[in-house]
GUKERO-134815 format. One record per residue: residue in one letter; x negated, y negated, z negated of N, C-alpha, C, CB in turn; residue number from 1. Coordinates in pm, whole numbers. Each point is the difference from the previous one (the first is absolute). Glycine has a CB too. Layout:
<sites>
SITE  code     npx     npy     npz    capx    capy    capz     cpx     cpy     cpz    cbpx    cbpy    cbpz  pos
SITE     a       X       Y       Z       X       Y       Z       X       Y       Z       X       Y       Z  NUM
...
</sites>
This chain:
<sites>
SITE  code     npx     npy     npz    capx    capy    capz     cpx     cpy     cpz    cbpx    cbpy    cbpz  pos
SITE     x    2477  -14905   -4663       1      74     126     101     -59      98     -71     206    -122    1
SITE     x     101    -334     103      94     -65      90     -67     -34     132     125     -93    -196    2
SITE     x     -45      89     301     -50     -35     132      36    -145      29      21     240      81    3
SITE     x    -119    -320     -45      24    -138      37      16      -8     151    -131     -85    -199    4
SITE     x     246      38     242      28      -6     143     -72    -119      62     223     109     -38    5
SITE     x    -323     -81     118     -75    -103      73     -20      49     144    -118     -79    -213    6
SITE     x      89     -12     305     -28      43     138    -113     103       7      77    -224      79    7
SITE     x    -175     210    -169    -113      93      -1      47     140     -39    -157    -189     -58    8
SITE     x     244     197     -44      53     129     -44      78      68     111      12     -85    -234    9
SITE     x      73       7     300      82      55     109     -90      48     114     189    -154     -62   10
SITE     x    -285      72     101     -89      35     112     -85     121     -34      -5    -240      70   11
SITE     x     -50     242    -191     -86     111     -40      77     132      -3    -139    -159    -133   12
SITE     x     259     156      77      81     122      -5      37      47     140      89     -70    -223   13
SITE     x     -54     -22     309      34      34     138    -119      63      71     166    -186       6   14
SITE     x    -284     130     -24    -121      52      65     -34     139     -52     -85    -234      28   15
SITE     x      94     254    -160     -32     131     -57      98     106      50     -94    -113    -204   16
SITE     x     223      81     204     101      97      46     -18      31     148     160     -84    -174   17
SITE     x    -185     -19     254     -23      21     142    -124      83      26     113    -215      45   18
SITE     x    -219     189    -121    -124      75      18      17     146     -39    -129    -210     -44   19
SITE     x     204     236     -64      26     138     -40      79      74     107      -2     -71    -240   20
SITE     x     102       5     295      80      63     106     -87      28     123     206    -119     -84   21
SITE     x    -293      25     119     -88      18     115     -94     119     -22      12    -247      48   22
SITE     x     -62     261    -171     -91     109     -31      69     136       9    -127    -155    -148   23
SITE     x     259     156     134      77     124       4      45      39     141      76     -51    -230   24
SITE     x    -113     -29     330      52      21     135     -27     141      52     -35    -242      42   25
SITE     x     -88     289     -54     -32     134      48      79     107     -72    -227     -80      56   26
SITE     x     240      65    -186      75      97     -81     147       0      39    -161     -31    -190   27
SITE     x     215     -88     217     140     -12      39      26      77     129      13    -225    -112   28
SITE     x    -100     206     211      17      72     127     -10     151     -22     -96    -197     124   29
SITE     x      11     237    -218     -17     142     -27     125      61     -61    -244     -40     -31   30
SITE     x     302     -25     -70     117      59     -65     124     -12      87    -100     -56    -223   31
SITE     x     102     -46     311     113     -13      92     -16      92     119      31    -238     -72   32
SITE     x    -155     281      97     -32      85     115      52     -65     128       9     206    -145   33
SITE     x     -43    -335     158      49     -77     114     -96    -114      30     238      60     -57   34
SITE     x    -243     -98     182     -78    -116      41      96    -106      58    -206     146      47   35
SITE     x     324    -153    -106     103     -92      45     -50    -145      -3     176     159     -83   36
SITE     x    -119    -239     170     -35    -143       1      33     -67    -132      40      -5     245   37
SITE     x      58      58    -318      34     -57    -131    -117      14     -97     242      53      40   38
SITE     x    -321      53     -22    -113      24     -88    -128     -67      50     105     216     -64   39
SITE     x    -107    -252     192    -118     -65      58      11    -152      -1     -32     200     142   40
SITE     x     152    -250    -167      25    -144      14     -50     -82    -119     198      59     137   41
SITE     x    -228       6    -247     -38     -75    -120     121     -50     -78    -209     -67     115   42
SITE     x     328     117     -78     122     -43     -68     -10      24    -150     132      51     206   43
SITE     x    -183      66    -246      -8      32    -143     -91     -97     -74      40     241      55   44
SITE     x    -142    -291      14     -93     -96     -63      72    -133     -25    -198     111     114   45
SITE     x     268    -159     -11      73    -126     -16     108       7    -105     -48     -47     235   46
SITE     x     121     160    -236     107      15     -99     -57      10    -142     140     115     173   47
SITE     x    -250     -43    -189     -62      11    -132     -49    -135     -49     -67     236      52   48
SITE     x       8    -314      39     -48    -132     -38     115     -92     -39    -195      29     154   49
SITE     x     302     -25     -75     118     -81     -32      60      43    -134      46     -33     246   50
SITE     x     -39     164    -266      51      52    -127     -88     -39    -117     101     188     123   51
SITE     x    -232    -190    -100     -92     -42    -105      22    -144     -40    -165     164      85   52
SITE     x     187    -250      15      29    -140     -30     128     -11     -81    -116     -71     212   53
SITE     x     216     150    -173     126       0     -75     -18      51    -141     122      32     212   54
SITE     x    -208      69    -227     -26      56    -134     -58    -106     -93     -38     226     103   55
SITE     x     -53    -307     -49     -60    -106     -81     103    -103     -43    -216      35     120   56
SITE     x     313     -61     -33     103     -97     -33     104      54     -97     -35     -99     220   57
SITE     x      48     232    -222     104      63     -82     -49      38    -139     100      85     209   58
SITE     x    -226     -45    -219     -52      55    -126     -21    -108    -106    -111     179     132   59
SITE     x     145    -143    -255     -24     -90    -111    -118      41     -84     241     -50      -2   60
SITE     x    -281     178      14    -113      52     -77     -92      79      94     140      11    -212   61
SITE     x    -261      16     168     -96      76      80      50     141      30    -185    -134    -102   62
SITE     x     242     207       4      51     134      34     110      -4     106     -57      73    -232   63
SITE     x     143    -174     225     103     -15     104     -65     -25     136     162     -89    -171   64
SITE     x    -265       7     173     -68     -30     126     -59     127      61     -51    -231     -82   65
SITE     x     -10     314      -2     -56     126      49     111      90      54    -189     -18    -167   66
SITE     x     300      27      93     112      84      43      57     -47     133      54      47    -239   67
SITE     x     -27    -176     250      62     -53     121     -95       5     119     142    -148    -142   68
SITE     x    -270     124     117     -99       5     108     -15     143      53    -121    -197    -101   69
SITE     x     117     294      10     -10     141      42     123      38      82    -137      55    -205   70
SITE     x     254    -101     163     123      29      74      -4     -67     137     127      20    -217   71
SITE     x    -183    -139     225      -9     -71     128     -83      79     100      22    -218    -120   72
SITE     x    -135     272      76     -85      79      89      73     126      44    -207     -90    -115   73
SITE     x     269     160      19      73     123      32     113     -27      98     -58      92    -225   74
SITE     x     131    -201     204     113     -32      88     -47     -37     140     130     -77    -199   75
SITE     x    -241       4     209     -54     -32     131     -35     127      78     -88    -215     -91   76
SITE     x      28     310      22     -37     129      61     126      77      40    -211       7    -138   77
SITE     x     309      -3      50     122      77      25      82     -56     117       3      60    -241   78
SITE     x       4    -190     252      74     -59     112     -62      44     133      64    -199    -143   79
SITE     x    -197     188     153     -68      37     124      20     147      34    -169    -179     -44   80
SITE     x     156     265     -57      14     144      23     144      35      38    -186      44    -161   81
SITE     x     282    -102      92     140      32      29      39     -45     140      53     -21    -244   82
SITE     x    -101     -96     285      29     -47     136     -66      90     104      19    -234     -87   83
SITE     x    -136     287      51     -75      82      96      56     141      13    -201    -134     -55   84
SITE     x     230     199     -58      37     143       5     127      33     -78    -240      50      24   85
SITE     x     310    -152     -74     125      21     -74     -21      94    -119     128     -36     212   86
SITE     x    -235      12    -286     -27      75    -123     -52     -95    -106     -48     210     131   87
SITE     x      76    -176    -257     -55     -72    -115     -77     104     -81     192    -175      -5   88
SITE     x    -321     191      31     -77     109     -59      -4      -3    -153    -136      -2     205   89
SITE     x     153     120    -265      -6      13    -146    -132     -50     -56     155     194      14   90
SITE     x    -263    -176      63    -132     -36     -50     -13    -151     -23     -94     197     121   91
SITE     x     182    -275     -59       3    -144     -23     108     -37    -102     -85     -38     234   92
SITE     x     202      98    -219     114     -39     -83     -12      49    -144     140       6     204   93
SITE     x    -166     123    -222       6      61    -134     -99     -62    -100      72     211     111   94
SITE     x    -198    -239     -72     -91     -61     -97      43    -136     -52    -178     122     112   95
SITE     x     269    -188     -39      44    -132     -45      84       8    -127      -5     -76     236   96
SITE     x      63     193    -263      76      14    -125     -90     -16    -122     160     154     117   97
SITE     x    -267     -74    -132     -87     -19    -117     -71    -135       1     -31     245      -7   98
SITE     x      -5    -294     126     -69    -130       7      90    -111     -54    -131      80     200   99
SITE     x     256     -85    -155      91    -105     -46      39      19    -146      87     -22     232  100
SITE     x     -59     146    -272      37      24    -140    -114     -38     -94     152     185      73  101
SITE     x    -276    -154     -35    -115     -31     -86     -24    -150      -9    -102     219      61  102
SITE     x      98    -285      54     -29    -144       0     114     -82     -61    -141      34     202  103
SITE     x     264       4    -172     112     -72     -60      12      32    -148     119       4     220  104
SITE     x    -163     116    -259      -3      33    -142     -99     -90     -75      61     237      56  105
SITE     x    -176    -260       5     -98     -92     -60      57    -141      -5    -190     143      86  106
SITE     x     260    -182      21      62    -133       2     102     -14    -113     -33     -11     249  107
SITE     x     109     117    -275      97      -4    -111     -71     -12    -134     159     137     136  108
SITE     x    -272     -67    -148     -77      -8    -126     -54    -141     -20     -62     243      21  109
SITE     x      23    -307      88     -55    -135      -8     108    -101     -37    -172      61     170  110
SITE     x     288     -49    -108     107     -98     -22      93      37    -115     -12     -54     241  111
SITE     x      12     184    -278      92      46    -103     139      25      53    -133    -124    -165  112
SITE     x     152     113     296     131      19      62      14     144      49       6    -244      68  113
SITE     x      23     336    -160      14     140      37     132      26      71    -143      63    -195  114
SITE     x     237    -154     178     128      15      69     -17      -4     151     113    -104    -194  115
SITE     x    -208      25     242     -24      -9     144     -49     134      55     -54    -245     -24  116
SITE     x     -32     313     -53     -49     130      44     113     103       1    -227     -55     -91  117
SITE     x     311      52     -11     114      91      -5      96     -26     114     -23      13    -246  118
SITE     x      45    -140     277      89     -35     111     -59      47     133      83    -200    -130  119
SITE     x    -216     187     145     -66      44     122      17     151      19    -166    -188     -21  120
SITE     x     146     263     -88      16     146       9     144      38      31    -188      28    -162  121
SITE     x     283     -97      99     142      29      25      38     -32     144      51     -48    -241  122
SITE     x    -104     -62     293      30     -38     139     -60     101      97       6    -242     -67  123
SITE     x    -125     292      36     -61     102      86      86     125       5    -227     -90     -56  124
SITE     x     276     133     -58      85     119      -6     132     -25      74    -104      65    -220  125
SITE     x     159    -184     204     127     -33      65     -14       2     152      64    -140    -199  126
SITE     x    -172      80     250     -19      -2     145     -36     138      54     -71    -239     -16  127
SITE     x      -4     315     -61     -29     138      41     129      78      17    -221      -9    -120  128
SITE     x     309      -2      22     127      72       5      87     -49     116     -10      34    -249  129
SITE     x      15    -165     268      82     -58     106     -49      43     138      48    -197    -148  130
SITE     x    -177     185     171     -55      36     131       3     151      23    -147    -202     -10  131
SITE     x     128     280     -96       8     145      16     141      41      41    -182      31    -172  132
SITE     x     281     -96     113     139      29      37      25     -33     147      72     -47    -237  133
SITE     x    -122     -68     280      17     -39     141     -71      97      93      19    -240     -71  134
SITE     x    -140     282      33     -76      94      82      68     136       5    -210    -122     -58  135
SITE     x     272     162     -53      71     128      -4     123      -3      91     -81      36    -235  136
SITE     x     151    -151     233     120     -15      83     -36     -11     148     116    -113    -192  137
SITE     x    -222      37     220     -39     -24     140    -150      17      16     194    -159      28  138
SITE     x    -243     283     -26    -144      24       8     -65     -52     127      38     197    -138  139
SITE     x      40    -217     243     -57     -54     123     -22    -151      -9     114     182     127  140
SITE     x     -51    -244    -224     -12    -145     -16    -110     -41     -97     239     -16      52  141
SITE     x    -256      94    -158    -102     -28    -101     -78     127     -29     141    -183    -101  142
SITE     x    -272     168      81     -83     114     -34     -45      -6    -145     -76      13     236  143
SITE     x      10      93    -282     -48       3    -137    -109    -104     -24      57     243     -10  144
SITE     x    -128    -280     116     -99    -107     -14      66    -131     -39    -144     113     168  145
SITE     x     260    -141    -108      76    -120     -36      47       7    -145      74     -24     239  146
SITE     x     -34     144    -281      46      19    -138    -112     -30     -98     164     174      78  147
SITE     x    -282    -119     -51    -114     -21     -90     -44    -146      -1     -75     235      42  148
SITE     x      77    -299      74     -35    -142       5     101     -83     -78    -109      34     224  149
SITE     x     236       6    -221     103     -74     -74     -33      -6    -149     170      71     169  150
SITE     x    -221      39    -223     -37       1    -141    -113     -97     -30      73     235     -12  151
SITE     x    -172    -240     101    -113     -93     -17      49    -144       3    -156     167     106  152
SITE     x     237    -198      -7      53    -136      11      95     -31    -116     -22      12     249  153
SITE     x      88      91    -301      85     -19    -118     -81     -42    -121     157     169      90  154
SITE     x    -275    -109    -108     -88     -42    -109     -35    -148      11     -94     233     -12  155
SITE     x      58    -273     133     -39    -139      25     117     -96     -21    -171      82     164  156
SITE     x     282     -54     -98     115     -90      -9      63       2    -139      42      35     243  157
SITE     x     -42      83    -307      54       9    -135     -79     -83     -98      81     227      52  158
SITE     x    -211    -236     -30     -85     -85     -85      44    -146      11    -193     161      28  159
SITE     x     237    -200      90      42    -138      21     141     -26     -55    -144      -8     204  160
SITE     x     231     112    -200     136     -17     -52     101      77      83     -63    -223     -88  161
SITE     x     175     257      27     102      78      70      57     -74     121      56     109    -217  162
SITE     x     -45    -239     207      52     -77     113     -87      22     124      92    -172    -159  163
SITE     x    -222     177     140     -92      16     113       0     143      53    -140    -184     -94  164
SITE     x     173     279       9      18     138      46     116       3     100     -89      94    -220  165
SITE     x     199    -159     183     117      -4      87     -29     -75     129     147      10    -201  166
SITE     x    -209    -127     190     -30     -80     117     -94      74      95      33    -209    -136  167
SITE     x    -139     267      81     -97      71      82      60     119      72    -175     -75    -155  168
SITE     x     264     147      87      64     117      59      96     -40     111     -21     120    -218  169
SITE     x     106    -218     191      95     -46     102     -73     -61     119     170     -41    -178  170
SITE     x    -278     -32     152     -76     -62     108     -61     105      91     -49    -196    -147  171
SITE     x       6     308      90     -59     107      81      99      52     103    -147      62    -192  172
SITE     x     269     -34     147     101      53      91      44    -106     102      78     157    -181  173
SITE     x     -71    -283     138      38    -108      91    -106     -18     108     128    -114    -185  174
SITE     x    -255     114     146    -108     -18      96      -6     116      98    -127    -129    -171  175
SITE     x     147     251     121      -4     117      87     114      -6     102    -105     135    -184  176
SITE     x     222    -183     139     114     -13      91     -29    -102     110     155      62    -188  177
SITE     x    -219    -172     152     -34    -103      98     -99      55     102      41    -179    -172  178
SITE     x    -143     249     124    -100      59      90      67      99      96    -178     -28    -177  179
SITE     x     264     113     123      69      99      83      85     -69     107       3     161    -193  180
SITE     x      66    -267     154      86     -72      94     -83     -64     111     164     -44    -184  181
SITE     x    -275     -17     147     -87     -64     100     -55     104      97     -62    -177    -166  182
SITE     x      19     292     115     -53     105      87     108      55      93    -167      58    -177  183
SITE     x     288     -45     126     110      48      84      34    -100     111      91     127    -197  184
SITE     x     -81    -254     159      36    -103      97    -108     -19     106     134    -113    -176  185
SITE     x    -259     135     137    -111     -14      95     -26     128      77    -100    -170    -150  186
SITE     x     182     273     123     -10     130      66    -134      69     -26     155     -85     175  187
SITE     x    -217      53    -286    -125      68     -37      29     120     -89    -124    -218      18  188
SITE     x     251     240     -50      40     113     -83     147      29      27    -173     -56    -178  189
SITE     x     215     179     143     142      32       5      41      50    -138     -10      55     249  190
SITE     x     135     -11    -263      48      37    -134     -63     127     -52     212    -111      55  191
SITE     x    -288     181      29     -69     121     -45    -147     -25     -33     157     133     140  192
SITE     x    -205    -255    -114    -140     -33     -24     -28     -18    -149     -11    -109     226  193
SITE     x     -94     173    -273     -39     -16    -141     -70    -134     -22     -22     250     -23  194
SITE     x      56    -317     -84     -60    -129     -33     -65      12    -138     172    -128     140  195
SITE     x    -299      93    -148     -72       6    -128      69     -92    -101    -218      52     119  196
SITE     x     253       4    -235      71     -78    -102     -94     -59    -104     198     144      36  197
SITE     x    -318     -85     -49     -96     -50     -99     -31    -148      13     -95     225      -2  198
SITE     x      68    -274     124     -29    -144      14     113     -89     -49    -143      57     194  199
SITE     x     268     -17    -170     114     -80     -47       8       3    -153     123      49     214  200
SITE     x    -151      67    -274       0      10    -146    -104     -93     -61      77     238      17  201
SITE     x    -196    -238      43    -109     -83     -51      29    -148      23    -161     187      43  202
SITE     x     215    -220      74      34    -139      28     110     -49     -94     -65      33     240  203
SITE     x     162      53    -269     106     -37     -94     -54     -28    -138     158     137     131  204
SITE     x    -252     -51    -177     -61     -20    -132     -81    -129      -2      -9     248     -34  205
SITE     x     -62    -277     145     -78    -123       8      91    -123      -5    -174     122     132  206
SITE     x     287    -114     -65      95    -111      -2      53     -24    -140      63      51     238  207
SITE     x     -31      56    -309      50     -12    -137    -108     -59     -90     155     196      37  208
SITE     x    -279    -153     -18    -110     -52     -82     -19    -150      26    -111     227       4  209
SITE     x     125    -267     123     -12    -142      34     109     -80     -71    -101      60     225  210
SITE     x     221      -6    -228     109     -68     -70     -29     -12    -149     161      88     170  211
SITE     x    -228      14    -226     -27      -1    -144     -96    -111     -40      40     245      -4  212
SITE     x    -126    -284      98     -95    -107     -31      75    -132     -22    -180     116     137  213
SITE     x     280    -140     -52      80    -121     -14      97       9    -116     -22     -37     244  214
SITE     x      59     165    -281      96      18    -107     -63      -8    -135     132     137     149  215
</sites>
């Protein structure tokens, strides 16, 4: 059940993920209850396709490919929705827990590496606790949607290794700080303006995953 990395595999996975995201466009607008340009631009389709290509490059087995591809589609959808309405809907985030646990569980059974699954679960719990604490301290800065997404990304990054959990988490806060600074300097926001944090969390996780390929 190993995945052979070829241009065809990368292209096919990207096309499938992009097509799935495109098929969800109407549903996305419905759950977001918005016709924002972020939802009309096709951003979620491009992000899902790019994530699918990355999934093909990252996965070593078929179950991993399914897990990473499903996460790519979900993340593409979540970025668009969060930018549009500053929400990370439970209907997208919560199902990713059983999806990732099931597919990564199969991957562990295939490889015999049950430690990776345990590490993924531990990382999910750690990030849930960390983000919940931050949201409790500063509820205007982080919402429960961010907390729930942190657990999902913890499963993913934990599967790759603790180092990538740390890198992905720090990268999220660094990227969000850069975005906030740019918006302030360009006068497109002030210190009271809310900034969607989900996209930075997802971008940070993607950056860590990219590093893991070289590592």
